[in-house]
C-alpha positions in Angstrom: -14.4 -31.6 -74.5 -12.0 -30.6 -77.3 -13.4 -31.1 -80.8 -10.0 -31.2 -82.5 -7.6 -34.2 -83.0 -4.3 -33.7 -81.2 -1.1 -34.6 -82.9 2.1 -35.7 -81.1 5.5 -36.6 -82.3 6.7 -39.9 -81.1 8.9 -42.7 -82.3 7.7 -46.2 -81.6 8.0 -49.4 -83.4 4.9 -51.7 -83.5 4.5 -54.8 -85.7 7.9 -54.0 -87.2 6.9 -50.5 -88.4 8.4 -47.3 -87.1 5.7 -44.8 -86.4 6.6 -41.1 -85.9 3.3 -39.5 -84.8 0.2 -40.3 -82.7 -3.1 -38.7 -83.4 -5.6 -38.6 -80.6 -9.3 -38.3 -81.4 -11.0 -36.4 -78.4 -13.9 -39.1 -78.5 -12.6 -40.6 -75.1 -13.2 -37.3 -73.3 -17.0 -37.6 -73.5 -17.1 -40.4 -70.9 -13.6 -41.0 -69.6 -11.8 -37.7 -69.1 -11.7 -38.1 -65.3 -9.7 -41.3 -65.6 -7.5 -40.9 -68.8 -5.8 -38.1 -70.6 -3.3 -37.5 -73.5 -0.3 -38.2 -71.3 -1.6 -41.7 -70.3 -2.6 -42.4 -73.9 0.9 -41.7 -75.1 2.3 -44.0 -72.3 -0.1 -46.7 -73.5 1.3 -46.3 -77.1 4.9 -46.5 -75.9 3.9 -49.7 -73.9 2.6 -51.2 -77.2 6.1 -50.7 -78.8 8.0 -51.9 -75.7 6.0 -55.1 -75.3 7.4 -56.6 -78.4 3.9 -58.1 -79.2 2.7 -58.5 -82.8 -0.9 -57.1 -82.9 -3.5 -58.5 -85.1 -6.2 -56.4 -86.8 -9.8 -56.7 -85.5 -11.1 -55.1 -88.6 -10.3 -53.3 -91.9 -12.0 -50.5 -93.7 -10.6 -49.2 -96.9 -7.0 -48.2 -96.2 -7.4 -48.5 -92.4 -6.6 -51.4 -90.0 -8.1 -51.4 -86.6 -6.8 -52.9 -83.4 -8.0 -53.4 -79.8 -5.6 -54.0 -77.0 -7.2 -54.7 -73.7 -5.7 -55.2 -70.3 -2.7 -53.0 -70.6 -1.2 -52.5 -67.2 0.1 -49.1 -66.5 0.8 -47.5 -63.1 -1.1 -50.3 -61.4 -4.2 -49.6 -63.4 -5.6 -51.4 -66.4 -6.6 -49.8 -69.8 -8.2 -50.7 -73.1 -6.9 -49.0 -76.2 -8.6 -48.9 -79.6 -6.3 -47.7 -82.3 -5.8 -47.7 -86.0 -3.2 -47.4 -88.7 -3.5 -46.3 -92.2 -1.9 -48.1 -95.1 1.4 -46.5 -96.2 1.3 -43.8 -93.5 3.5 -43.6 -90.3 1.1 -42.5 -87.6 -1.1 -44.3 -85.0 -4.6 -43.0 -84.6 -6.2 -43.4 -81.2 -10.0 -44.0 -81.6 -10.7 -44.4 -78.0 -9.2 -45.3 -74.7 -10.3 -45.9 -71.2 -9.6 -47.5 -67.7 -10.8 -50.9 -67.0 -11.8 -52.5 -63.8 -10.0 -55.8 -64.6 
């Protein structure tokens, strides 16, 4: 398991904000590395932007807003994505992601 967060340049519009970076925390690798990887996570982030949905926060802590998007269908499989944004910053942080049995 990698201990370092990984940074990827990406352009995606979510909730009317154009984000230009995704930072993936390696937390998901502890239990889910056989069913998900960075490539899938980046595709899930792209899906968020392409869906045109407005996402509501599930919680806030300081300058951070947290979101949970469940039931994302990608490549005939379902995923849950736990992600966050930081006020006045143009990146999306991926807290966790994993495949669902749905």
